[in-house]
N, CA, C and O atoms as a MOPAC input file, in Angstrom:
PM7 MOZYME 1SCF
protein

 N    -20.28900 1    18.05800 1   -53.51500 1
 C    -19.09700 1    18.31900 1   -53.08500 1
 C    -18.39800 1    17.25100 1   -52.61100 1
 O    -18.85700 1    16.74500 1   -51.58700 1
 N    -17.19600 1    16.66300 1   -53.17700 1
 C    -16.32100 1    15.48800 1   -52.41400 1
 C    -15.43400 1    16.03900 1   -51.57400 1
 O    -14.94300 1    17.13200 1   -51.85300 1
 N    -15.10300 1    15.38200 1   -50.44400 1
 C    -13.87100 1    15.94100 1   -49.59700 1
 C    -12.57100 1    15.78000 1   -50.21500 1
 O    -11.60600 1    16.47900 1   -49.90500 1
 N    -12.53500 1    14.75100 1   -51.19600 1
 C    -11.31800 1    14.74500 1   -52.03600 1
 C    -11.20200 1    16.03900 1   -52.89700 1
 O    -10.04400 1    16.27900 1   -53.23800 1
 N    -11.78100 1    16.58400 1   -53.16000 1
 C    -11.99400 1    18.04300 1   -54.07300 1
 C    -11.62300 1    19.05800 1   -53.45200 1
 O    -11.51500 1    20.05200 1   -54.17000 1
 N    -11.34000 1    19.22200 1   -52.19700 1
 C    -11.23800 1    20.50200 1   -51.35200 1
 C     -9.62700 1    20.24400 1   -50.94000 1
 O     -9.04600 1    19.16300 1   -50.84000 1
 N     -9.10600 1    21.59600 1   -50.73500 1
 C     -7.91300 1    22.10800 1   -50.06000 1
 C     -7.96900 1    21.39100 1   -48.47600 1
 O     -9.07900 1    21.22400 1   -47.97200 1
 N     -6.96700 1    21.05700 1   -47.86300 1
 C     -7.00000 1    20.85000 1   -46.49900 1
 C     -7.64800 1    22.02700 1   -45.62200 1
 O     -8.52600 1    21.74900 1   -44.80400 1
 N     -7.31000 1    23.03000 1   -45.75900 1
 C     -8.04400 1    24.13500 1   -45.22200 1
 C     -9.74400 1    24.00300 1   -45.49000 1
 O    -10.56400 1    23.99600 1   -44.57100 1
 N    -10.03100 1    23.91700 1   -46.70800 1
 C    -11.59600 1    23.81300 1   -47.04700 1
 C    -12.14100 1    22.67100 1   -46.42000 1
 O    -13.34000 1    22.69200 1   -46.13900 1
 N    -11.45900 1    21.68000 1   -46.15400 1
 C    -12.04400 1    20.40200 1   -45.50400 1
 C    -12.09000 1    20.75700 1   -44.06600 1
 O    -13.10900 1    20.48400 1   -43.43200 1
 N    -10.98000 1    21.40000 1   -43.42900 1
 C    -11.03500 1    21.80800 1   -42.06700 1
 C    -12.49200 1    22.61000 1   -41.89600 1
 O    -13.27600 1    22.36800 1   -40.98000 1
 N    -12.67400 1    23.42400 1   -42.74600 1
 C    -13.72200 1    24.65900 1   -42.62800 1
 C    -15.03500 1    23.94500 1   -42.70500 1
 O    -15.95700 1    24.26800 1   -41.95700 1
 N    -15.15900 1    22.88600 1   -43.67500 1
 C    -16.25200 1    22.24400 1   -43.85200 1
 C    -16.69300 1    21.54200 1   -42.78100 1
 O    -17.89800 1    21.48900 1   -42.53100 1
 N    -15.71700 1    20.88700 1   -41.98200 1
 C    -16.01300 1    20.28000 1   -40.56900 1
 C    -16.53500 1    21.20100 1   -39.67100 1
 O    -17.45100 1    20.89800 1   -38.90700 1
 N    -16.00800 1    22.33800 1   -39.70400 1
 C    -16.46200 1    23.40100 1   -38.65100 1
 C    -17.88800 1    23.82400 1   -38.80900 1
 O    -18.64300 1    24.03800 1   -37.86000 1
 N    -18.22700 1    23.93600 1   -40.16200 1
 C    -19.60600 1    24.23600 1   -40.74700 1
 C    -20.41200 1    23.03400 1   -40.36400 1
 O    -21.47800 1    23.24200 1   -39.78500 1
 N    -20.09300 1    21.97200 1   -40.57500 1
 C    -20.94500 1    20.67100 1   -40.08700 1
 C    -21.28400 1    20.51200 1   -38.58400 1
 O    -22.29300 1    20.04400 1   -38.05600 1
 N    -19.93400 1    21.13700 1   -37.93700 1
 C    -20.20300 1    21.03800 1   -36.47100 1
 C    -21.17900 1    22.04200 1   -35.80200 1
 O    -21.85500 1    21.87400 1   -34.78700 1
 N    -21.08900 1    23.15300 1   -36.63300 1
 C    -22.20300 1    24.39700 1   -36.08400 1
 C    -23.44900 1    23.82400 1   -36.34800 1
 O    -24.38200 1    24.22500 1   -35.65100 1
 N    -23.73300 1    22.76000 1   -37.41200 1
 C    -25.05500 1    22.27600 1   -37.54500 1
 C    -25.56400 1    21.07600 1   -36.95400 1
 O    -26.64900 1    20.52800 1   -37.14700 1
 N    -24.37000 1    20.66700 1   -36.01300 1
 C    -24.75600 1    19.62100 1   -35.16600 1
 C    -24.49700 1    18.29100 1   -35.85200 1
 O    -24.91900 1    17.27200 1   -35.30500 1
 N    -23.85900 1    18.21400 1   -36.97000 1
 C    -23.53200 1    16.97200 1   -37.55800 1
 C    -22.46400 1    16.13400 1   -37.09800 1
 O    -21.75800 1    15.46100 1   -37.85000 1
 N    -22.35500 1    16.18600 1   -35.81400 1
 C    -21.06800 1    15.63300 1   -35.24900 1
 C    -20.60800 1    14.41000 1   -35.70100 1
 O    -19.41700 1    14.10600 1   -35.63600 1
 N    -21.62100 1    13.55400 1   -36.23600 1
 C    -21.15700 1    12.25700 1   -36.74300 1
 C    -20.32600 1    12.26700 1   -37.94600 1
 O    -19.45900 1    11.42600 1   -38.18300 1
 N    -20.65200 1    13.33200 1   -38.75100 1
 C    -19.65700 1    13.40200 1   -40.10100 1
 C    -18.45600 1    14.38200 1   -39.95200 1
 O    -17.64100 1    14.54200 1   -40.86100 1
 N    -18.38600 1    15.07600 1   -38.66900 1
 C    -17.26800 1    16.03900 1   -38.71100 1
 C    -16.03500 1    15.58500 1   -38.61100 1
 O    -15.23100 1    16.07000 1   -39.40700 1
 N    -15.56900 1    14.62200 1   -37.70100 1
 C    -14.28000 1    13.90400 1   -37.73700 1
 C    -13.82100 1    13.53300 1   -39.10700 1
 O    -12.61800 1    13.63400 1   -39.35100 1
 N    -14.54500 1    13.16400 1   -39.91800 1
 C    -13.96900 1    12.88000 1   -41.26600 1
 C    -13.65100 1    13.87500 1   -42.07800 1
 O    -12.89400 1    13.65700 1   -43.02400 1
 N    -14.11100 1    14.98100 1   -41.87300 1
 C    -13.44600 1    16.22600 1   -42.51100 1
 C    -12.23500 1    16.71500 1   -42.13100 1
 O    -11.47600 1    17.29400 1   -42.90800 1
 N    -12.00100 1    16.50600 1   -40.92500 1
 C    -10.71700 1    17.13100 1   -40.28700 1
 C     -9.82600 1    15.94800 1   -40.67000 1
 O     -8.75200 1    16.30900 1   -41.15200 1
 N    -10.01000 1    14.56100 1   -40.57300 1
 C     -9.17900 1    13.48300 1   -41.03100 1
 C     -8.65200 1    13.61400 1   -42.36500 1
 O     -7.46100 1    13.45500 1   -42.63300 1
 N     -9.71900 1    13.96300 1   -43.36000 1
 C     -9.33100 1    14.06500 1   -44.58600 1
 C     -8.33700 1    15.40000 1   -44.80300 1
 O     -7.37500 1    15.36000 1   -45.57000 1
 N     -8.66400 1    16.47200 1   -44.10000 1
 C     -7.50400 1    17.53200 1   -44.18600 1
 C     -6.37500 1    17.34500 1   -43.81400 1
 O     -5.45400 1    17.99700 1   -44.30600 1
 N     -6.13900 1    16.29300 1   -42.73200 1
 C     -5.04900 1    15.95800 1   -42.04300 1
 C     -4.32300 1    14.82600 1   -43.19200 1
 O     -3.10100 1    14.84000 1   -43.34100 1
 N     -4.90300 1    14.18800 1   -43.70800 1
 C     -4.16500 1    13.29500 1   -44.76500 1
 C     -3.36800 1    13.94900 1   -45.83100 1
 O     -2.42600 1    13.41500 1   -46.41600 1
 N     -3.79300 1    15.08000 1   -46.02700 1
 C     -3.59700 1    15.92400 1   -47.29900 1
 C     -2.37800 1    16.91200 1   -46.68900 1
 O     -1.40700 1    17.18900 1   -47.39400 1
 N     -2.51200 1    17.40600 1   -45.34800 1
 C     -1.52000 1    18.43300 1   -44.81800 1
 C     -1.49400 1    18.12800 1   -43.37400 1
 O     -2.30300 1    18.71000 1   -42.65100 1
 N     -0.57200 1    17.19300 1   -42.81700 1
 C     -0.41700 1    16.96100 1   -41.41400 1
 C     -0.01800 1    18.28100 1   -40.60200 1
 O     -0.31800 1    18.31800 1   -39.40800 1
 N      0.59500 1    19.28700 1   -41.14200 1
 C      0.90300 1    20.33300 1   -40.43800 1
 C     -0.47700 1    21.39400 1   -40.22400 1
 O     -0.32900 1    22.55200 1   -39.83500 1
 N     -1.54600 1    20.92000 1   -40.47800 1
 C     -2.80600 1    22.10100 1   -40.30300 1
 C     -3.11100 1    21.93800 1   -38.84500 1
 O     -3.93400 1    21.08500 1   -38.51600 1
 N     -2.55400 1    22.63900 1   -37.99200 1
 C     -2.78000 1    22.67000 1   -36.80300 1
 C     -4.32300 1    22.79400 1   -36.22000 1
 O     -4.76900 1    22.26500 1   -35.20300 1
 N     -4.91300 1    23.53400 1   -37.03700 1
 C     -6.42800 1    23.70000 1   -36.69400 1
 C     -7.25800 1    22.58200 1   -36.76100 1
 O     -8.25300 1    22.42000 1   -36.05600 1
 N     -6.74700 1    21.62400 1   -37.82000 1
 C     -7.47300 1    20.51200 1   -38.11400 1
 C     -7.25200 1    19.38600 1   -36.93300 1
 O     -8.14000 1    18.64200 1   -36.51800 1
 N     -5.86100 1    19.41300 1   -36.46600 1
 C     -5.60000 1    18.55900 1   -35.41100 1
 C     -6.31900 1    18.86300 1   -34.00900 1
 O     -6.77600 1    17.99900 1   -33.26000 1
 N     -6.33700 1    20.34600 1   -33.77400 1
 C     -7.14600 1    20.68200 1   -32.83600 1
 C     -8.64500 1    20.29500 1   -32.79900 1
 O     -9.21700 1    19.84300 1   -31.80700 1
 N     -9.27400 1    20.55700 1   -34.14900 1
 C    -10.64900 1    20.46600 1   -34.08200 1
 C    -10.81000 1    18.96200 1   -33.96700 1
 O    -11.64200 1    18.62700 1   -33.12300 1
 N    -10.22100 1    18.00100 1   -34.60500 1
 C    -10.38700 1    16.56200 1   -34.58000 1
 C    -10.41100 1    16.02800 1   -33.10400 1
 O    -11.30600 1    15.30800 1   -32.66300 1
 N     -9.27200 1    16.48500 1   -32.36000 1
 C     -9.13500 1    15.94400 1   -31.01400 1
 C    -10.21100 1    16.59600 1   -30.27300 1
 O    -10.50600 1    15.93700 1   -29.27600 1
 N    -10.94800 1    17.73500 1   -30.42300 1
 C    -11.79000 1    18.35000 1   -29.59500 1
 C    -13.21200 1    17.48600 1   -29.87500 1
 O    -14.06300 1    17.25800 1   -29.01500 1
 N    -13.26100 1    17.11000 1   -31.11500 1
 C    -14.64000 1    16.32200 1   -31.48100 1
 C    -14.62600 1    15.17300 1   -31.29500 1
 O    -15.71600 1    14.60300 1   -31.31600 1
 N    -13.33300 1    14.33300 1   -31.02800 1
 C    -13.23600 1    12.77100 1   -30.60700 1
 C    -13.42700 1    12.79500 1   -28.97900 1
 O    -13.99200 1    11.92400 1   -28.31800 1
 N    -12.81700 1    14.00900 1   -28.48400 1
 C    -13.17600 1    14.14800 1   -26.89800 1
 C    -14.73400 1    14.39400 1   -26.59900 1
 O    -15.18200 1    14.24500 1   -25.46200 1
 N    -15.48100 1    14.75400 1   -27.61600 1
 C    -16.88500 1    15.20500 1   -27.26400 1
 C    -17.58200 1    13.71700 1   -27.38700 1
 O    -18.53500 1    13.39800 1   -26.67700 1
 N    -17.06000 1    12.93800 1   -28.26400 1
 C    -17.57400 1    11.67400 1   -28.26700 1
 C    -17.18400 1    10.49900 1   -27.47500 1
 O    -17.58800 1     9.35400 1   -27.68100 1
 N    -16.24700 1    10.92200 1   -26.41900 1
 C    -15.57500 1    10.04100 1   -25.54900 1
 C    -14.39400 1     9.06500 1   -26.01800 1
 O    -13.97700 1     8.07800 1   -25.41000 1
 N    -13.97800 1     9.54900 1   -27.17800 1
 C    -13.11100 1     8.59300 1   -27.73900 1
 C    -11.54000 1     9.25200 1   -27.21100 1
 O    -10.91700 1    10.03300 1   -27.93100 1
 N    -11.12200 1     8.88200 1   -26.09500 1
 C    -10.13300 1     9.44100 1   -25.33400 1
 C     -8.77800 1     8.87600 1   -25.78900 1
 O     -7.76500 1     9.56200 1   -25.65600 1
 N     -8.73000 1     7.63300 1   -26.32900 1
 C     -7.56200 1     7.03900 1   -26.65300 1
 C     -7.03500 1     7.84100 1   -28.03600 1
 O     -5.88400 1     8.24300 1   -28.20200 1
 N     -8.03500 1     7.96600 1   -28.89100 1
 C     -7.97200 1     8.48300 1   -30.08600 1
 C     -7.43900 1    10.22000 1   -29.92200 1
 O     -6.64800 1    10.87100 1   -30.60400 1
 N     -8.10000 1    10.51800 1   -28.94800 1
 C     -7.60400 1    12.00600 1   -28.62800 1
 C     -6.26400 1    12.29400 1   -28.46900 1
 O     -5.59500 1    13.15900 1   -29.03500 1
 N     -5.87400 1    11.31400 1   -27.47200 1
 C     -4.30800 1    11.22500 1   -27.12300 1
 C     -3.55000 1    11.25400 1   -28.45000 1
 O     -2.72400 1    12.14400 1   -28.65600 1
 N     -3.81600 1    10.27200 1   -29.39000 1
 C     -3.22100 1     9.91800 1   -30.39700 1
 C     -3.12600 1    11.29800 1   -31.62500 1
 O     -2.15000 1    11.57100 1   -32.32400 1
 N     -4.04200 1    11.78100 1   -31.60200 1
 C     -4.24700 1    13.03500 1   -32.39500 1
 C     -3.44000 1    14.01500 1   -31.96000 1
 O     -2.74300 1    14.63100 1   -32.76600 1
 N     -3.41700 1    14.33400 1   -30.44900 1
 C     -2.49000 1    15.49100 1   -30.06500 1
 C     -1.05600 1    15.08200 1   -30.05100 1
 O     -0.12700 1    15.86000 1   -30.26300 1
 N     -0.93400 1    13.79700 1   -29.78400 1
 C      0.58100 1    13.52400 1   -29.94400 1
 C      1.21800 1    13.65600 1   -31.49300 1
 O      2.38100 1    13.95400 1   -31.76400 1
 N      0.21700 1    13.37300 1   -32.35900 1
 C      0.44800 1    13.41100 1   -33.84300 1
 C      0.82400 1    14.99800 1   -33.90900 1
 O      1.87000 1    15.40900 1   -34.41200 1
 N     -0.06700 1    15.73500 1   -33.39400 1
 C      0.17600 1    17.25000 1   -33.78100 1
 C      1.35200 1    17.65800 1   -33.02800 1
 O      2.14800 1    18.40200 1   -33.60200 1
 N      1.61400 1    17.25200 1   -31.70900 1
 C      2.97700 1    17.55100 1   -31.20400 1
 C      4.19500 1    17.16600 1   -32.12300 1
 O      5.19200 1    17.88800 1   -32.12900 1
 N      4.12500 1    16.07200 1   -32.87200 1
 C      5.12400 1    15.45900 1   -33.80100 1
 C      5.21900 1    16.33900 1   -34.91600 1
 O      6.28700 1    16.79600 1   -35.32300 1
 N      4.05500 1    16.58600 1   -35.43100 1
 C      4.16400 1    17.53500 1   -36.79500 1
 C      4.34100 1    18.83500 1   -36.69400 1
 O      4.94600 1    19.45800 1   -37.56600 1
 N      3.75900 1    19.49400 1   -35.45500 1
 C      3.67900 1    20.91100 1   -35.48100 1
 C      4.14300 1    21.10100 1   -34.03300 1
 O      3.27600 1    21.29900 1   -33.18100 1
 N      5.52600 1    21.05600 1   -33.65400 1
 C      6.06500 1    21.07300 1   -32.10000 1
 C      6.01000 1    22.44500 1   -31.66200 1
 O      6.08900 1    22.66700 1   -30.45300 1
 N      5.87800 1    23.45300 1   -32.53000 1
 C      5.77900 1    24.87800 1   -32.18600 1
 C      4.31000 1    25.26000 1   -31.27200 1
 O      4.13400 1    26.28300 1   -30.60900 1
 N      3.55400 1    24.37000 1   -31.41900 1
 C      2.25900 1    24.60700 1   -30.96100 1
 C      2.07100 1    24.20000 1   -29.38600 1
 O      1.06300 1    24.56800 1   -28.78200 1
 N      2.96600 1    23.51500 1   -28.82700 1
 C      2.80500 1    23.05300 1   -27.42000 1
 C      4.07200 1    23.56900 1   -26.68200 1
 O      5.20000 1    23.67900 1   -27.16500 1
 N      3.65500 1    23.87400 1   -25.37300 1
 C      4.68900 1    24.46500 1   -24.39100 1
 C      5.83400 1    23.26400 1   -24.52700 1
 O      5.59000 1    22.10300 1   -24.85700 1
 N      6.98600 1    23.75000 1   -24.23500 1
 C      8.19500 1    22.82100 1   -24.34600 1
 C      8.03600 1    21.84900 1   -22.91600 1
 O      7.57700 1    22.27900 1   -21.85800 1
 N      8.44800 1    20.66000 1   -23.10700 1
 C      8.23100 1    19.43400 1   -22.06400 1
 C      6.85000 1    18.99200 1   -22.07800 1
 O      6.53100 1    18.15600 1   -21.23300 1
 N      5.87900 1    19.46100 1   -22.98900 1
 C      4.48400 1    18.87500 1   -22.85200 1
 C      4.39800 1    17.63700 1   -23.40100 1
 O      3.80600 1    16.71300 1   -22.84300 1
 N      5.09400 1    17.51900 1   -24.74200 1
 C      5.10200 1    16.06600 1   -25.38300 1
 C      5.52900 1    14.86000 1   -24.32300 1
 O      5.00500 1    13.75100 1   -24.43200 1
 N      6.40900 1    15.11100 1   -23.39900 1
 C      6.92000 1    14.29600 1   -22.38300 1
 C      5.90700 1    14.14900 1   -21.11900 1
 O      5.92300 1    13.15300 1   -20.39600 1
 N      5.15700 1    15.08300 1   -20.95900 1
 C      4.30600 1    14.98000 1   -19.66300 1
 C      3.04200 1    14.36200 1   -20.09800 1
 O      2.66700 1    14.15700 1   -21.25300 1
 N      2.37000 1    14.06400 1   -18.84400 1
 C      1.10100 1    13.53000 1   -18.84600 1
 C      0.05900 1    14.46900 1   -19.01600 1
 O     -1.09600 1    14.17900 1   -19.32900 1
 N      0.57900 1    15.80800 1   -18.76100 1
 C     -0.49300 1    16.97300 1   -19.09600 1
 C     -0.81200 1    17.30200 1   -20.31600 1
 O     -1.59200 1    18.22300 1   -20.56100 1
 N     -0.13400 1    16.44600 1   -21.38000 1
 C     -0.68800 1    16.80600 1   -22.65400 1
 C     -2.31000 1    16.82100 1   -23.01000 1
 O     -3.07000 1    15.93100 1   -22.62800 1
 N     -2.73100 1    17.98400 1   -23.81300 1
 C     -4.09400 1    18.18300 1   -23.82700 1
 C     -4.68000 1    16.70100 1   -24.60400 1
 O     -4.19100 1    16.05000 1   -25.52800 1
 N     -5.84400 1    16.51100 1   -23.85200 1
 C     -6.63000 1    15.43000 1   -24.21600 1
 C     -6.11600 1    14.19400 1   -23.81900 1
 O     -6.54100 1    13.17100 1   -24.35500 1
 N     -5.05700 1    14.14100 1   -22.74900 1
 C     -4.78000 1    12.94300 1   -22.29200 1
 C     -5.39400 1    12.75900 1   -21.04700 1
 O     -5.27300 1    13.66700 1   -20.22400 1
 N     -6.04700 1    11.72700 1   -20.74700 1
 C     -6.96600 1    11.60500 1   -19.74600 1
 C     -6.44500 1    10.10200 1   -19.15500 1
 O     -7.25900 1     9.20200 1   -18.94900 1
 N     -5.25800 1     9.96800 1   -18.95100 1
 C     -4.51800 1     8.80900 1   -18.33900 1
 C     -4.38300 1     7.57200 1   -19.38800 1
 O     -4.02300 1     6.44300 1   -19.05200 1
 N     -4.69700 1     7.92700 1   -20.59400 1
 C     -4.13400 1     7.10300 1   -21.51300 1
 C     -2.70500 1     6.96800 1   -21.92300 1
 O     -1.97600 1     7.90600 1   -22.24600 1
 N     -2.37100 1     5.67100 1   -21.87600 1
 C     -0.95500 1     5.42500 1   -22.20400 1
 C     -0.62500 1     5.11300 1   -23.65100 1
 O      0.53900 1     4.89900 1   -23.98700 1

């Protein structure tokens, strides 16, 4: 099965499955592929951000959550985009 053969939701689900089996090294790729096809898939943004956080890639986490805010503004409380309290933001500018 190739990641390009799957729908965005199926790629996200495959990433979740890999995560449950402790294959963290490949997990982020599934979520990234899902987002290449559908940037509005909130679950994939969240999953990617959380996995990157686990790997200590905090700058990338901030980028992912900012992209989520841009593509899916309904998911964040009002004002969150302009605040330093954005999920995943650990002082990264």
